[in-house]
N, C-alpha and C positions, 0 to 999 in steps of 0.2 A: 407676627412676623419678627418681632423682637426676640421671641424665644427660639424660633427656628432659625433665624438669620441665614436666609438662603443667599447663596452666592449671586444668583440672578432671580429677579422677580419676573414671572411670566404670566401676566394676566391674559386670559382667553376671552376674546370678544370685545364688543363695544362697551358693556356696562362695566366689566372689570377693569378694562383699560382706563376708562373715564375716571372711575374711583381711584385707581393707583396714580394716575397722572395728577389728580387733584391733591391727593395725599402728599406727594413728593414735589409739588409745584412745578410740574412740567407743562409747558404750554401745549395745548391741543386744539385741533380745528373745532369750530362750532357745529357746522352740519355733520351729522352722523355718517353721510355717504363719503366724507373726506377722511374718515378714520382708517379706511383700508390702506391709505398711503403710510400709515404709521407701523403696520404690521410687518415684522421681519427686520426691524431697525432697532439698534441698540441705543438706548438713552441713558445718560449718567446723571443722577441727581442725589444730592445728599449722601454721597458715598455708597449709593445703591445703583446696581445695573437693573434696568428695566427692559425687557425684550417682549413687547406685545405681540400676540399671535391671534390670528383669526379663530373663532370658536369652531371646534371640529363638527358641530351640528350644522354649520353653514354648508358643509358638503352634502347633506341630505337634501338640501334646497336647490343646489346647483353643483352638479357633479363636474362641471367644467373647471371649477376652482381647485380640483385635487392636485394636478401637477404643481402649481404655484404654492398651494398650501403645504404639501409635502416638502418642498424645497425649504420653506420657512422653518418648518418643524426640524428639518435636518440640521439647520444652523445651530440648534441647541447643543449639539455635538461639538461644534466648533467653539462655542462659548464655555464649555465644560473644561477645556484645557488651554494653557498658554501656547503661543507660537513656538514652533520647534526651533526658530532661530534666535529666540529670546536670549538664552544664556551667552550667546556670542555677539549679541546686537549692541551697536553703539548706543541705542536708546536707553538700554539698561544702565550702561555706564554714566551716560549723561544725567540720568534720573538719580542715581546713587551719589553723584556729585552735587546734586541740588541744582543743576542747570535746566532741567526739564520738568515741566508740570506733570503731576500724577495723572491728569486726564489722558495723556498720550499713551501711558502704560495700561491704564484700565480699558480705555476705549479700543485700543488695537492689540497690544502685546498680550494682554490677558483678557481680551474681549473678541472682537470681531476681526481677528487677524487675517482672514481671508481678504479683507477689503483693503489691507495695508499695501500701499504701493511698494514699500521696501521688500515685504514678504514675496510679493509677485515677481520683483525683479531678482530676488535671490532664488527663487524656484526656476527661472529662466536662465540663470547663470549670467545675468546682466549686471555690469558695475553701476553703483550708485554712491554718492559721496556720504560720509559719515553724518554730515550736517543736514541730510535729507530727513524730513519728518514722515511719519507714516502716511500722511495724505498726499505726499509728493512735493510739498513746498520745501524750500531750503531755508535754514535758520543759521545765518553766518555767524551768530553769537556762540554757537555750540562749537566748543573746541576740546 
């Protein structure tokens, strides 16, 4: 991985996810059955983005997983580009001023921006204060 330096590490299935989580010290549930809750979520650790997905072979055993599995795989496209609002977003400005932790930029603006509350409000044409963080909380220290 050091040679390839992927933008996002995408482990497929239980064993790959467990291995990557262990390598990057990401906490994971002990029971195997609880791993399914991790799939399709973005994790940040040691300046790496980790996006675990169910192994595609799981569809051979249970075809009812297909719609949710495809949705999780579709999210890879979202992770491959930054939010369209990022160039004009106050989060970018606060980050460059040193007022905002890199986590917010990597997790939302250059990561899973579809889950960003600011993005959703922009898409709906709704007002939000500049001090609103991507998770919807307000940080009054941002000016």
